N, CA, C and O atoms as a GROMACS GRO file, in nm:
protein
  396
    1UNK      N    1  13.721  -4.360 -15.861
    1UNK     CA    2  13.673  -4.480 -15.927
    1UNK      C    3  13.520  -4.473 -15.945
    1UNK      O    4  13.468  -4.503 -16.053
    2UNK      N    5  13.450  -4.433 -15.840
    2UNK     CA    6  13.305  -4.426 -15.849
    2UNK      C    7  13.260  -4.324 -15.953
    2UNK      O    8  13.175  -4.354 -16.036
    3UNK      N    9  13.319  -4.205 -15.949
    3UNK     CA   10  13.276  -4.100 -16.041
    3UNK      C   11  13.315  -4.132 -16.185
    3UNK      O   12  13.248  -4.087 -16.278
    4UNK      N   13  13.422  -4.207 -16.205
    4UNK     CA   14  13.459  -4.250 -16.340
    4UNK      C   15  13.356  -4.344 -16.400
    4UNK      O   16  13.317  -4.328 -16.516
    5UNK      N   17  13.312  -4.440 -16.321
    5UNK     CA   18  13.209  -4.534 -16.368
    5UNK      C   19  13.076  -4.460 -16.384
    5UNK      O   20  13.004  -4.481 -16.481
    6UNK      N   21  13.044  -4.375 -16.288
    6UNK     CA   22  12.918  -4.300 -16.292
    6UNK      C   23  12.909  -4.212 -16.416
    6UNK      O   24  12.808  -4.212 -16.486
    7UNK      N   25  13.015  -4.138 -16.444
    7UNK     CA   26  13.013  -4.049 -16.560
    7UNK      C   27  13.015  -4.127 -16.691
    7UNK      O   28  12.958  -4.081 -16.790
    8UNK      N   29  13.079  -4.244 -16.693
    8UNK     CA   30  13.078  -4.327 -16.813
    8UNK      C   31  12.938  -4.381 -16.842
    8UNK      O   32  12.894  -4.383 -16.957
    9UNK      N   33  12.868  -4.423 -16.738
    9UNK     CA   34  12.730  -4.471 -16.755
    9UNK      C   35  12.641  -4.358 -16.806
    9UNK      O   36  12.559  -4.379 -16.895
   10UNK      N   37  12.656  -4.238 -16.749
   10UNK     CA   38  12.577  -4.125 -16.795
   10UNK      C   39  12.610  -4.089 -16.940
   10UNK      O   40  12.520  -4.053 -17.016
   11UNK      N   41  12.736  -4.097 -16.977
   11UNK     CA   42  12.775  -4.068 -17.114
   11UNK      C   43  12.716  -4.168 -17.213
   11UNK      O   44  12.672  -4.131 -17.321
   12UNK      N   45  12.715  -4.296 -17.176
   12UNK     CA   46  12.656  -4.399 -17.262
   12UNK      C   47  12.506  -4.376 -17.276
   12UNK      O   48  12.452  -4.385 -17.386
   13UNK      N   49  12.438  -4.347 -17.165
   13UNK     CA   50  12.294  -4.322 -17.171
   13UNK      C   51  12.262  -4.198 -17.254
   13UNK      O   52  12.165  -4.197 -17.330
   14UNK      N   53  12.342  -4.094 -17.240
   14UNK     CA   54  12.320  -3.972 -17.318
   14UNK      C   55  12.344  -3.997 -17.466
   14UNK      O   56  12.271  -3.945 -17.550
   15UNK      N   57  12.446  -4.077 -17.500
   15UNK     CA   58  12.473  -4.110 -17.640
   15UNK      C   59  12.358  -4.188 -17.701
   15UNK      O   60  12.319  -4.163 -17.815
   16UNK      N   61  12.304  -4.282 -17.626
   16UNK     CA   62  12.189  -4.359 -17.675
   16UNK      C   63  12.070  -4.266 -17.699
   16UNK      O   64  12.003  -4.276 -17.801
   17UNK      N   65  12.045  -4.176 -17.605
   17UNK     CA   66  11.931  -4.085 -17.617
   17UNK      C   67  11.946  -3.994 -17.739
   17UNK      O   68  11.851  -3.979 -17.816
   18UNK      N   69  12.062  -3.935 -17.758
   18UNK     CA   70  12.082  -3.845 -17.872
   18UNK      C   71  12.074  -3.921 -18.004
   18UNK      O   72  12.017  -3.872 -18.101
   19UNK      N   73  12.131  -4.041 -18.008
   19UNK     CA   74  12.126  -4.120 -18.131
   19UNK      C   75  11.984  -4.161 -18.166
   19UNK      O   76  11.944  -4.152 -18.282
   20UNK      N   77  11.909  -4.204 -18.067
   20UNK     CA   78  11.770  -4.246 -18.092
   20UNK      C   79  11.687  -4.127 -18.138
   20UNK      O   80  11.605  -4.141 -18.229
   21UNK      N   81  11.706  -4.012 -18.077
   21UNK     CA   82  11.630  -3.894 -18.119
   21UNK      C   83  11.668  -3.849 -18.259
   21UNK      O   84  11.583  -3.799 -18.333
   22UNK      N   85  11.794  -3.865 -18.297
   22UNK     CA   86  11.835  -3.829 -18.433
   22UNK      C   87  11.770  -3.922 -18.535
   22UNK      O   88  11.722  -3.876 -18.639
   23UNK      N   89  11.769  -4.052 -18.506
   23UNK     CA   90  11.704  -4.147 -18.597
   23UNK      C   91  11.554  -4.122 -18.602
   23UNK      O   92  11.494  -4.125 -18.709
   24UNK      N   93  11.495  -4.096 -18.487
   24UNK     CA   94  11.351  -4.069 -18.481
   24UNK      C   95  11.317  -3.944 -18.564
   24UNK      O   96  11.220  -3.945 -18.640
   25UNK      N   97  11.396  -3.840 -18.550
   25UNK     CA   98  11.371  -3.718 -18.627
   25UNK      C   99  11.387  -3.739 -18.776
   25UNK      O  100  11.308  -3.687 -18.855
   26UNK      N  101  11.487  -3.816 -18.816
   26UNK     CA  102  11.504  -3.844 -18.958
   26UNK      C  103  11.387  -3.925 -19.014
   26UNK      O  104  11.333  -3.894 -19.120
   27UNK      N  105  11.348  -4.029 -18.941
   27UNK     CA  106  11.236  -4.111 -18.988
   27UNK      C  107  11.106  -4.031 -18.989
   27UNK      O  108  11.021  -4.053 -19.076
   28UNK      N  109  11.089  -3.941 -18.894
   28UNK     CA  110  10.964  -3.866 -18.886
   28UNK      C  111  10.958  -3.757 -18.992
   28UNK      O  112  10.860  -3.749 -19.066
   29UNK      N  113  11.062  -3.673 -19.002
   29UNK     CA  114  11.055  -3.556 -19.088
   29UNK      C  115  11.092  -3.584 -19.233
   29UNK      O  116  11.045  -3.515 -19.323
   30UNK      N  117  11.176  -3.684 -19.258
   30UNK     CA  118  11.220  -3.712 -19.396
   30UNK      C  119  11.144  -3.830 -19.454
   30UNK      O  120  11.081  -3.818 -19.558
   31UNK      N  121  11.150  -3.946 -19.388
   31UNK     CA  122  11.086  -4.066 -19.441
   31UNK      C  123  10.936  -4.068 -19.413
   31UNK      O  124  10.860  -4.120 -19.495
   32UNK      N  125  10.893  -4.015 -19.300
   32UNK     CA  126  10.753  -4.020 -19.262
   32UNK      C  127  10.666  -3.916 -19.330
   32UNK      O  128  10.544  -3.918 -19.314
   33UNK      N  129  10.726  -3.826 -19.404
   33UNK     CA  130  10.650  -3.722 -19.472
   33UNK      C  131  10.560  -3.781 -19.580
   33UNK      O  132  10.457  -3.722 -19.615
   34UNK      N  133  10.599  -3.897 -19.633
   34UNK     CA  134  10.522  -3.958 -19.742
   34UNK      C  135  10.405  -4.041 -19.695
   34UNK      O  136  10.329  -4.091 -19.778
   35UNK      N  137  10.386  -4.058 -19.566
   35UNK     CA  138  10.272  -4.136 -19.517
   35UNK      C  139  10.143  -4.059 -19.546
   35UNK      O  140  10.146  -3.937 -19.559
   36UNK      N  141  10.031  -4.129 -19.555
   36UNK     CA  142   9.905  -4.061 -19.591
   36UNK      C  143   9.865  -3.949 -19.494
   36UNK      O  144   9.810  -3.848 -19.536
   37UNK      N  145   9.893  -3.966 -19.364
   37UNK     CA  146   9.856  -3.862 -19.267
   37UNK      C  147   9.966  -3.760 -19.246
   37UNK      O  148   9.947  -3.663 -19.173
   38UNK      N  149  10.080  -3.780 -19.306
   38UNK     CA  150  10.191  -3.688 -19.291
   38UNK      C  151  10.269  -3.713 -19.162
   38UNK      O  152  10.267  -3.823 -19.107
   39UNK      N  153  10.336  -3.610 -19.117
   39UNK     CA  154  10.420  -3.620 -18.998
   39UNK      C  155  10.337  -3.649 -18.873
   39UNK      O  156  10.377  -3.729 -18.789
   40UNK      N  157  10.223  -3.585 -18.861
   40UNK     CA  158  10.138  -3.608 -18.744
   40UNK      C  159  10.090  -3.752 -18.738
   40UNK      O  160  10.088  -3.812 -18.630
   41UNK      N  161  10.054  -3.809 -18.849
   41UNK     CA  162  10.014  -3.950 -18.852
   41UNK      C  163  10.130  -4.043 -18.818
   41UNK      O  164  10.111  -4.146 -18.753
   42UNK      N  165  10.250  -4.005 -18.862
   42UNK     CA  166  10.367  -4.085 -18.826
   42UNK      C  167  10.391  -4.082 -18.676
   42UNK      O  168  10.422  -4.185 -18.616
   43UNK      N  169  10.377  -3.966 -18.616
   43UNK     CA  170  10.397  -3.955 -18.471
   43UNK      C  171  10.294  -4.039 -18.396
   43UNK      O  172  10.329  -4.109 -18.301
   44UNK      N  173  10.170  -4.033 -18.440
   44UNK     CA  174  10.064  -4.107 -18.371
   44UNK      C  175  10.085  -4.258 -18.383
   44UNK      O  176  10.064  -4.331 -18.286
   45UNK      N  177  10.126  -4.304 -18.501
   45UNK     CA  178  10.137  -4.449 -18.521
   45UNK      C  179  10.270  -4.507 -18.475
   45UNK      O  180  10.277  -4.627 -18.446
   46UNK      N  181  10.374  -4.427 -18.469
   46UNK     CA  182  10.507  -4.481 -18.441
   46UNK      C  183  10.567  -4.437 -18.308
   46UNK      O  184  10.689  -4.445 -18.289
   47UNK      N  185  10.485  -4.390 -18.216
   47UNK     CA  186  10.537  -4.342 -18.089
   47UNK      C  187  10.592  -4.455 -18.003
   47UNK      O  188  10.687  -4.434 -17.928
   48UNK      N  189  10.536  -4.572 -18.013
   48UNK     CA  190  10.577  -4.680 -17.923
   48UNK      C  191  10.670  -4.783 -17.989
   48UNK      O  192  10.670  -4.899 -17.949
   49UNK      N  193  10.747  -4.743 -18.088
   49UNK     CA  194  10.845  -4.835 -18.146
   49UNK      C  195  10.955  -4.860 -18.044
   49UNK      O  196  10.974  -4.779 -17.953
   50UNK      N  197  11.028  -4.968 -18.059
   50UNK     CA  198  11.122  -5.011 -17.956
   50UNK      C  199  11.235  -4.910 -17.935
   50UNK      O  200  11.277  -4.891 -17.821
   51UNK      N  201  11.284  -4.846 -18.040
   51UNK     CA  202  11.397  -4.754 -18.021
   51UNK      C  203  11.352  -4.624 -17.955
   51UNK      O  204  11.430  -4.562 -17.884
   52UNK      N  205  11.229  -4.583 -17.978
   52UNK     CA  206  11.179  -4.464 -17.908
   52UNK      C  207  11.158  -4.494 -17.760
   52UNK      O  208  11.183  -4.409 -17.674
   53UNK      N  209  11.111  -4.615 -17.730
   53UNK     CA  210  11.096  -4.656 -17.591
   53UNK      C  211  11.233  -4.664 -17.523
   53UNK      O  212  11.247  -4.626 -17.407
   54UNK      N  213  11.333  -4.713 -17.595
   54UNK     CA  214  11.470  -4.718 -17.541
   54UNK      C  215  11.521  -4.578 -17.511
   54UNK      O  216  11.581  -4.556 -17.406
   55UNK      N  217  11.498  -4.484 -17.601
   55UNK     CA  218  11.542  -4.346 -17.578
   55UNK      C  219  11.473  -4.283 -17.458
   55UNK      O  220  11.537  -4.213 -17.380
   56UNK      N  221  11.343  -4.307 -17.445
   56UNK     CA  222  11.271  -4.252 -17.329
   56UNK      C  223  11.318  -4.316 -17.199
   56UNK      O  224  11.325  -4.249 -17.095
   57UNK      N  225  11.351  -4.443 -17.204
   57UNK     CA  226  11.399  -4.513 -17.084
   57UNK      C  227  11.536  -4.461 -17.042
   57UNK      O  228  11.563  -4.452 -16.922
   58UNK      N  229  11.622  -4.428 -17.137
   58UNK     CA  230  11.754  -4.376 -17.100
   58UNK      C  231  11.743  -4.240 -17.032
   58UNK      O  232  11.821  -4.210 -16.942
   59UNK      N  233  11.646  -4.159 -17.074
   59UNK     CA  234  11.627  -4.029 -17.008
   59UNK      C  235  11.582  -4.049 -16.863
   59UNK      O  236  11.631  -3.981 -16.772
   60UNK      N  237  11.490  -4.141 -16.842
   60UNK     CA  238  11.443  -4.169 -16.706
   60UNK      C  239  11.557  -4.226 -16.621
   60UNK      O  240  11.570  -4.191 -16.504
   61UNK      N  241  11.639  -4.312 -16.679
   61UNK     CA  242  11.754  -4.368 -16.606
   61UNK      C  243  11.854  -4.259 -16.568
   61UNK      O  244  11.909  -4.262 -16.458
   62UNK      N  245  11.877  -4.163 -16.658
   62UNK     CA  246  11.968  -4.052 -16.624
   62UNK      C  247  11.912  -3.967 -16.511
   62UNK      O  248  11.988  -3.922 -16.425
   63UNK      N  249  11.782  -3.944 -16.510
   63UNK     CA  250  11.720  -3.867 -16.402
   63UNK      C  251  11.735  -3.942 -16.269
   63UNK      O  252  11.768  -3.882 -16.167
   64UNK      N  253  11.709  -4.074 -16.270
   64UNK     CA  254  11.724  -4.153 -16.148
   64UNK      C  255  11.868  -4.154 -16.099
   64UNK      O  256  11.892  -4.146 -15.979
   65UNK      N  257  11.964  -4.165 -16.191
   65UNK     CA  258  12.105  -4.164 -16.150
   65UNK      C  259  12.144  -4.028 -16.091
   65UNK      O  260  12.219  -4.022 -15.994
   66UNK      N  261  12.094  -3.920 -16.149
   66UNK     CA  262  12.123  -3.788 -16.093
   66UNK      C  263  12.064  -3.771 -15.954
   66UNK      O  264  12.130  -3.718 -15.865
   67UNK      N  265  11.941  -3.817 -15.936
   67UNK     CA  266  11.879  -3.810 -15.804
   67UNK      C  267  11.952  -3.898 -15.703
   67UNK      O  268  11.968  -3.860 -15.587
   68UNK      N  269  11.995  -4.016 -15.747
   68UNK     CA  270  12.068  -4.106 -15.657
   68UNK      C  271  12.200  -4.045 -15.613
   68UNK      O  272  12.240  -4.062 -15.498
   69UNK      N  273  12.267  -3.975 -15.704
   69UNK     CA  274  12.392  -3.909 -15.667
   69UNK      C  275  12.367  -3.799 -15.565
   69UNK      O  276  12.444  -3.784 -15.470
   70UNK      N  277  12.261  -3.722 -15.582
   70UNK     CA  278  12.229  -3.618 -15.485
   70UNK      C  279  12.195  -3.676 -15.348
   70UNK      O  280  12.239  -3.623 -15.246
   71UNK      N  281  12.119  -3.785 -15.346
   71UNK     CA  282  12.085  -3.850 -15.219
   71UNK      C  283  12.212  -3.903 -15.152
   71UNK      O  284  12.227  -3.893 -15.031
   72UNK      N  285  12.303  -3.960 -15.232
   72UNK     CA  286  12.430  -4.012 -15.178
   72UNK      C  287  12.512  -3.899 -15.116
   72UNK      O  288  12.566  -3.914 -15.007
   73UNK      N  289  12.521  -3.787 -15.186
   73UNK     CA  290  12.600  -3.675 -15.133
   73UNK      C  291  12.536  -3.616 -15.007
   73UNK      O  292  12.607  -3.581 -14.912
   74UNK      N  293  12.405  -3.604 -15.006
   74UNK     CA  294  12.336  -3.552 -14.887
   74UNK      C  295  12.354  -3.649 -14.770
   74UNK      O  296  12.374  -3.606 -14.656
   75UNK      N  297  12.346  -3.780 -14.797
   75UNK     CA  298  12.365  -3.879 -14.692
   75UNK      C  299  12.504  -3.867 -14.629
   75UNK      O  300  12.518  -3.873 -14.507
   76UNK      N  301  12.606  -3.849 -14.713
   76UNK     CA  302  12.741  -3.836 -14.660
   76UNK      C  303  12.758  -3.706 -14.582
   76UNK      O  304  12.830  -3.703 -14.482
   77UNK      N  305  12.693  -3.598 -14.627
   77UNK     CA  306  12.700  -3.473 -14.552
   77UNK      C  307  12.634  -3.485 -14.416
   77UNK      O  308  12.685  -3.434 -14.316
   78UNK      N  309  12.521  -3.554 -14.410
   78UNK     CA  310  12.451  -3.571 -14.282
   78UNK      C  311  12.531  -3.660 -14.189
   78UNK      O  312  12.542  -3.630 -14.070
   79UNK      N  313  12.586  -3.769 -14.240
   79UNK     CA  314  12.663  -3.859 -14.153
   79UNK      C  315  12.791  -3.793 -14.105
   79UNK      O  316  12.837  -3.823 -13.994
   80UNK      N  317  12.851  -3.705 -14.184
   80UNK     CA  318  12.970  -3.635 -14.137
   80UNK      C  319  12.936  -3.536 -14.027
   80UNK      O  320  13.016  -3.516 -13.935
   81UNK      N  321  12.819  -3.474 -14.033
   81UNK     CA  322  12.780  -3.379 -13.929
   81UNK      C  323  12.736  -3.448 -13.801
   81UNK      O  324  12.748  -3.390 -13.694
   82UNK      N  325  12.686  -3.570 -13.810
   82UNK     CA  326  12.637  -3.641 -13.693
   82UNK      C  327  12.748  -3.714 -13.617
   82UNK      O  328  12.732  -3.744 -13.499
   83UNK      N  329  12.858  -3.743 -13.683
   83UNK     CA  330  12.966  -3.814 -13.613
   83UNK      C  331  13.039  -3.716 -13.523
   83UNK      O  332  13.072  -3.605 -13.564
   84UNK      N  333  13.064  -3.757 -13.399
   84UNK     CA  334  13.133  -3.665 -13.307
   84UNK      C  335  13.280  -3.651 -13.346
   84UNK      O  336  13.347  -3.749 -13.380
   85UNK      N  337  13.327  -3.529 -13.340
   85UNK     CA  338  13.467  -3.502 -13.373
   85UNK      C  339  13.545  -3.491 -13.243
   85UNK      O  340  13.514  -3.409 -13.156
   86UNK      N  341  13.645  -3.573 -13.229
   86UNK     CA  342  13.730  -3.569 -13.111
   86UNK      C  343  13.862  -3.505 -13.147
   86UNK      O  344  13.921  -3.536 -13.251
   87UNK      N  345  13.907  -3.418 -13.065
   87UNK     CA  346  14.033  -3.350 -13.089
   87UNK      C  347  14.122  -3.368 -12.966
   87UNK      O  348  14.079  -3.342 -12.854
   88UNK      N  349  14.243  -3.413 -12.987
   88UNK     CA  350  14.334  -3.437 -12.876
   88UNK      C  351  14.400  -3.308 -12.828
   88UNK      O  352  14.456  -3.305 -12.718
   89UNK      N  353  14.395  -3.202 -12.907
   89UNK     CA  354  14.462  -3.078 -12.868
   89UNK      C  355  14.374  -2.992 -12.778
   89UNK      O  356  14.426  -2.916 -12.696
   90UNK      N  357  14.245  -3.002 -12.790
   90UNK     CA  358  14.157  -2.919 -12.707
   90UNK      C  359  14.127  -2.992 -12.578
   90UNK      O  360  14.091  -3.110 -12.578
   91UNK      N  361  14.142  -2.923 -12.468
   91UNK     CA  362  14.111  -2.982 -12.339
   91UNK      C  363  13.987  -2.915 -12.282
   91UNK      O  364  13.960  -2.798 -12.307
   92UNK      N  365  13.912  -2.990 -12.206
   92UNK     CA  366  13.789  -2.936 -12.149
   92UNK      C  367  13.817  -2.841 -12.033
   92UNK      O  368  13.729  -2.764 -11.996
   93UNK      N  369  13.936  -2.846 -11.974
   93UNK     CA  370  13.966  -2.758 -11.860
   93UNK      C  371  13.988  -2.615 -11.904
   93UNK      O  372  13.974  -2.524 -11.822
   94UNK      N  373  14.022  -2.591 -12.029
   94UNK     CA  374  14.046  -2.455 -12.074
   94UNK      C  375  13.917  -2.380 -12.103
   94UNK      O  376  13.919  -2.259 -12.126
   95UNK      N  377  13.807  -2.451 -12.102
   95UNK     CA  378  13.680  -2.386 -12.132
   95UNK      C  379  13.617  -2.338 -12.003
   95UNK      O  380  13.609  -2.411 -11.905
   96UNK      N  381  13.573  -2.214 -12.005
   96UNK     CA  382  13.508  -2.156 -11.888
   96UNK      C  383  13.363  -2.200 -11.882
   96UNK      O  384  13.298  -2.212 -11.986
   97UNK      N  385  13.313  -2.225 -11.765
   97UNK     CA  386  13.170  -2.265 -11.755
   97UNK      C  387  13.079  -2.149 -11.785
   97UNK      O  388  13.111  -2.034 -11.755
   98UNK      N  389  12.967  -2.179 -11.846
   98UNK     CA  390  12.869  -2.075 -11.879
   98UNK      C  391  12.777  -2.058 -11.760
   98UNK      O  392  12.720  -2.154 -11.709
   99UNK      N  393  12.763  -1.933 -11.715
   99UNK     CA  394  12.678  -1.906 -11.599
   99UNK      C  395  12.557  -1.827 -11.637
   99UNK      O  396  12.474  -1.796 -11.551
   0.00000   0.00000   0.00000
């Protein structure tokens, strides 16, 4: 259940990022070519439009989600190693003392 929701959120964020970059590229290279400064002027003047900010934010959110998943997995690995394992089949009398 967790990984289904997690991967769906990542897929939505990735779709937003790719779509925004496709629109940005079209506006920059095709429509922005006619601006007086050309493509470079379009980049300078239109870097902070709302959809470009949305695309940049989705990339940062994907990085944070990836890091959070790694921290979660490491936390579970550490807690599994720290919990004492009790076994009913092994008895302490069968172990020889170390001298």
